N, C-alpha and C positions, 0 to 999 in steps of 0.2 A: 707222556701225553701228546697226543697230536693236537696240533693248533692250526686254525683255517682263518682266512681273512673274513669270510661269510659262511655261516652255519645258518641252513635252512631247515625248519622243521615241518616236514609234510610236503608232499610231491604233487599236489593238485595243480590247477592252472596258474595260481599266483606263485607257489613256490617254485615250480618249474621255469617260469618266465623269470623270476628273480635269480635263480641259480644261473642259468645260461647268460643272463645279462651280466652278472659279476664275473663270470668266467670270460666273457668277451672283453672285459676291461682289464684282463690279465690277473684276476685275483684267485687265490685258492678257495675251493668251495666244497663243502660236504652237506649233502641232503641226507636227513635222517627220516625215516618213515616206519611206522609200526606195521603196515600192511605186508602181506606175503609178496605183493608185486606193486611196482611204482605206479603212480598215476592217481592216487588219493580217491575221495569220494566222487570226483567228477567222472573218472573214467570207470569205476567198478559199481558203483549204486547210483549215481546222480545224472549228469547232463548226458553222457555218451550213451549208457544203456537205454534211458527212456527215449531218447530220439531215434536210437537204432529200433526199439521196439515200435515206435510210432510208424516208421518208414516201412518195415516189415509187414505190419498190420495193413497199411494202405496198399502195399503192393499185392498182397495175398487175398484180400478182401474185395479188390476191385473197386474201392470206395471212389477214386477219382474218376471212374468211368459211370458211375450210377446216374449222372446227369443225363447221359444218353441211353442207358440201358434198363434204368429203372432201379428202384431200391432192392430188388430181389436179386440183382445181379452179384455175382461172386467169381473170382478166377479160380480159387480153390475152395471147393464146396466144404470139405471137412479139415478146419484149421485146428492143428493141435498145438499144445505148449511147446512141444519139441521143435515144431516149425518156427516158432519165434526164438527159441533158445539158440538153435543153430547159427543163426545169422548174427546173433548177441554174441556168442563165444568168437566168432571170427573177427568181429569188429573189436572186441576188447583185446584180443591177442596182437592184432595190428597196431592198436593205439599204444601199449606196452613196448611193443618192439620198436616204434618211432621214438618213443620217449628214452628208452634205453641208448639207442643210437646216437640220440641227441646229446646226451649226458657223456657218451663215450667220446664223441667227435669233439667236444668242447673240454674235455678233462675234468668233468664234474664228477666227484666221488659220490657214491651212496652207500648206505649203511642202514641195516633192518634193526629196529630196536625201538624201545620207548625212551624218549628224552624228557629230562626233568632239570630244570635250572638248579645249580648249586650256588652260583652267585652271577654277576652280571658279565662274567666272562668264561664261565665253565658250565657244562651241561654234564649229568651222567647219564648214560645209555644203558638201558637193561635189555639184554637180549632174551630171546625165546627160552633158551636154555637156563636163564637166570643170572648168567655171567653179567658183571658190571664193569663199565669202563668209564673214562672221562675224557671229555674233547674240549679244548679250549677255542676260544673264538674272539675276533675284535668285534664284529658285528652279527647279529642273529636275527633271523625272519621267522616270525610264527605264522604258519599258514596250514594250521591244522583241520580246517574245515568244520562242518557241522554233522550232527547225527538228528534223526528224527525225535521230536520231543515225545516222550512216552509218559503221559500222566498215570499215576498210580491207581485212578479209578477206572482205568480202562484195562481189561484182562487179555493182554496180548498172548496168543498162544500158538501162534504159526500154523494154526489150522482153519479157523474162522476169522480171526481178528489179526490183521497185519499192519506194520508200519510200511513206509514208501520204500525201505531197503530191502524188507521181507517180500515184497510183492514180485520181485525178480525171481523168488525161490518157489513159486506156485508150481504144483505138479499136474495141475489141469486148468482148463479154462472155466471160470465159474458160470453156473447158470444164472444167477443173479450177483449183483455188485452194489454195495452202498458205500460211497465215499463221504467221509466226515471231514470237511474243510474246504472252502472255495478259494484258496489260494492258488499260485501258480502250479503246484506239483499236485495238488487234488484235481484241478481242472484238467491237467493234461492226462492224467491216468483215467479219469472219467470218460473223457471223450475218446481216448484210444480204445478202450474196451467197449464203448458204444459202437465204435465202427466195426467191431467184431459181431455187433448185433447181440450184445449182452446187454439185457435190461439193467439200466444203472439209475440209482438215486444218489443226487448230490445234496448234501445238507451244509448249510452255512449259517451261523448265527447272526452275522451282520445281514443288513438289508440288500446287500448286494455282493457279487464277488469281484476279485480283481479291482479293488477299490482306487489304485492309482492310474487305472486306464481311462480314457476318455468315455464319458457314459453312454454316447450314442453308440459307440463300438460294442460295449458291453451289452447294452440293450439288445442289440442286432444278433450278438452272439448267444445269449440266451434264448432268443426267439429260435435262432437255429438248433440248438440242443433240444429244446421242447418239441420242435416240429418233427425231430427224428425219434421221439418217443422217449426222451430222457426225462425223469421226474426230478424238479428242482425246488427244494425246500429252503426258503430265504427267510432270515428273521426270527429263527427258532433255534434254541440251544437244545443240546443232547442232556437228558437227565440220566439215562443209563445205558450201558452197553453190556450184554450178556452173552455168552457163548454156550451153546447148547451142542448136542452130538451131531445133529444133522443140520443145524442152522445157528444163525446169530440174530439176536434180537436187540433193536434199539428202541428205547422209550424216549420221546421228545418231550420238552418241557410243556407242549400244550396239550399232552395226553396222548398223541398219536403213537402208534407201535408200528415199527417197519420190521419185517422178517426178510432176512437176505441170507444166501450161501456164504458170501465172504464180505467181511468189513474192511475198508482200507482207512485207517485213521492217519490223515495228513493234515494236521493243525499246528504247524509250526516246528522249528528246529532248534537244537541247542549246541552251542560251541563245544567242541572236544578240548576243552581246556583243564579237565579234573586232575590229569597226571602230570602237567607241566611243572608244578611247583612255582606258581606264579607269585605266590606270597612271599616266597624267599627272596625275590628280587624287588617287591614292592609294587607288582603290577596288579591291577583289581579287575575283575570280570563281573558283569552284571548277572542277575538271576537266570538269564538265558545263555550264559556262557560268551558274552560278546565283549571284546576288549575295547576300549576307548583309544582312538589314535588321533594324532593331527590329520586333518583331512587333506592337507597338502603334501606332507612329507611321509605320513604313516608310521611315524614314530610313536611309540609308547610313552609312558611317563618315565621310562629308562631310555636315555636318548641313543644309546647303541643297540636297543632292542625294537625291532619293527613289528608290525601285524598287518596282513592284509587277506583278503578273500572273504569268504562267508562269515569267518571268526570276528569280524569287525561290524557285521551287520548289513543294512541296506547298502547298495540293491542287490547284493548277493547274486552276481551274474558271473558266469565263467569270463566272460568278454571283459567286464570291468576289473575283476580280479587279476587277470594276466597283466593289464596295464598298471594296476596298483603294485604288483610285484616288480615289475621294470622301473617304475618310478622310485620305489624304496630302495632297490639296489643301486641306482644311479645316485640317489641322495647321499647313501652311506659313504660313497667313495668320491663325493665332491664333484659329480658330474651335474652341470646346471641344465635344466630342460625348459623349453618354453612352457608357458601355462597351457594346460589342456583345453580343448573345445568345452564349452559349457554343456552341451548336449550329447547324449549318447543314446543308442536305440534300446529298447527292451524287446525281447523275443519270447513268445510264449508258444511252445509247440503243441498245442492243442489240436484238435481236429474240428474246424479248420484252425489254421495258424492266425495268431494275432501280434502285431508288431507295431510300436509307438515311438516317436522320438519328439522332443521339444514339448510345448505347452498343451494341455487338454483345452477344450472349450470352456470348461469351468474354471480353469486357472486364468485363462485370457479374460473371462468375463468379470471375475473377482479383482484383476489387476486394473480394470477400468478403461483398458486400451480398446478403441473401436476397431472392429474386425469384421470380415467377411469369409464365408465358407465356400469351399468348392467340393463337389462330390462326383465320384465315377463309380457305377456299378460294373462289376466284373462281366456280368452276363451281357451287358451292352457293348462290350469289346469284341472284336472278331476272334481274337486269340482265346477269349473266355468261352466263346460259343464253340470254337474248334476242339477245346478240351473238355466241354460238357460241364463247364462250371455255371450253377444256377444260382450262386450266392456269393456273397463277398463283395465289399466295397472300399474305395480309398477316400479319406476325407483330409483335405487341407485347410489349413487356417491362416488367414493373412490379415496382416495389419493395414488398415485404411490409410493411415498417414503416410507410412512409407512404403507400403505394398509388400513388405518382407514377410517370407514364410515363417510362421512361429510354431506350427506344429504339424506333423504328418502322421496319420493313424489309419491302420489297415486291418481288416479282418477278412481273412480269405487265403485262397491256395496262393504260396510263394510269398507270403506277407514278409517273412524274416529276410528273405532276399531283397525284395522291392523296396524296403524301408531305407536302404542306404542311399538312394537317390534324393529322398527328402532330407536325410541326415546331412549330406554333402551340401545342398542348398542352404539349409538352415546355418550350418557352420561357416559358409562362405558368405552370408549375408545376401543370398539371393532373393529375388522378389517373383511375383506371379508372372511377370514378362518373361522370365526364364522358360517356363513351361508352355507359354503361348508361342514364344518365338522360336524354340527349339523343336528339331525333328527328331522323333523316337521310331525305332525300328517297327516295321508294321508286317504282320499282326504280333504284337507282344502284349502281355499284362502291363508292362510299363508304360504303354500308351495311355493307361489310366491317369497318369500324371497329367498327360496335356489336356485330356478330358475334363479332368477337375479343376486344372488350371483356367481353361476357357470358361467353365461353368462360374468360377468367381470373378474372372476377369469382365464377363459380360455384365455382371451386376455392379462391379467397381466403376465401371465406366471408363469409355476410351479418353474422355475429355481429362480425367484425372491421370491416366497414363502419359498423356501428351505434356502436361504440367509438370 
C-alpha cells in the first residue's frame, strides 16, 4: 500500500493549491480525482467555462461597443453555439495543461478514481475498471466541490430543462430562456444569454437577487437588466415545471404561466460527499452536503482530515477556496501563517460585472457607525466615454470618525479588476484622503476612485480632514 504525507481528494482550486503548497514544503502528495481530466468543477463546468462563455459572447456580440453604435450593433451577425464552444474547448485544454505541468514540476502525483475513507489514515480507490486499491496518508484534504441541486419535482431532461452543468452541452442557442434562481450562477447565465439578444426571464422567490450585495448596486443592476428587455419576476415561487415536445412551461405560485424553449434551474448546489464514506470516520455533512470545519484551520471533526472549497459552504469562491487550501496544507505541517485580512472581494461575472469588498451600506447602517458615501458614474469618466460605457458606477463608504474606507462596491465594466484597489485600501487601513491625494492614470476607469473619493471628501469637510 502506497503512503503519502498529504492526500488530496479533488483537483479544483483548493485541492490544487493545497497539493502544490504541501509539495513545496517537501511532502509527498497524491491527488485523487474521479474526473477524466484534472481541474474539478471549476475548470470543467463552473468558474472557467462560464467566464470563457461570457468573454466570447461579449466579443462576438459587440456588447461593449453598443454604447457607441446602438443596441442593434453586432460584430458577428449569426452567432452559433459552435462559435462559443470552440473557444471554450481551447481554454479548458489550456487550463488542464497548466495544471498538469504544475503537478509535474512540483512532484505531485495524481490518480483517477473514486476515493472513500476506510479509516482516518486509509482510503480505498475504485478505478473506472472496477479495480480497488488502498492508499495510506498522514493528512487528507477533502476538496470535492459541489454539483447543481436537482430537486425531484423538476423534470430535468437535457432537452428543455437543464441544470447549470448541462447548459454547456446545448446544441443550439435558445429562442427564449427562463432562469429559475437569482443567485450568482443564475444571474450570470441569464445576463450572458441576454447579451446574445435571447429573450430571458429570471425568476427568484426572494424579494431581491444577490442578497449579500449592497442594495443600491443591486437596484441599479436590476434596472440595467430590465432596460435591455429582460423580464424579472421577484418574490414569487415556482409551483410547477413541465417539459413538452416543443417548449417548457413554468407555473408560478401566483397563477402566472411562462412558456419558454429552455429552462435553466439554478437554485443552489450540493456537496459531492455521497461516495466519500464520511460516516466511517465520523465526519458529518448537512442536508446540502456541506462539511463543518474550523474556520481558521479548516480541520474537520477528525484533526488530520481537512475540508476546503465549495464543500464547506459560503463564500464558495474559487479565490477564497485557493487560499483555504494553502492555509490547510500549512497548518497540517506546522507552518504558522499570519492572520488573513478580514475582507476579500466577491466577483460576479454577469453582464455587466458586479464586484464588492468590505461592508455594504446596510451593514454599516446596522452597526451604528456614522458614515458618508462617495459615488462616481463610469459615463462621467473620459475612459468610460471612450469605451462607450453608458452605465455602471463605483460606490465608496467611509467612516466619518476616522475617515477610513469601509466598503467599495462596483457595478459595471471591469468591476472585478477595479475592486482590488478598494480591497488594498481597506486592508491597509486607508482613508478617503488616499483617493483625494493620489494621482491615477488618465484616462482610466480607475480614476473613478478619485472622483468618488472627492465626492465624499467634499461632504465630509476639509476641517475634519485637517483635524
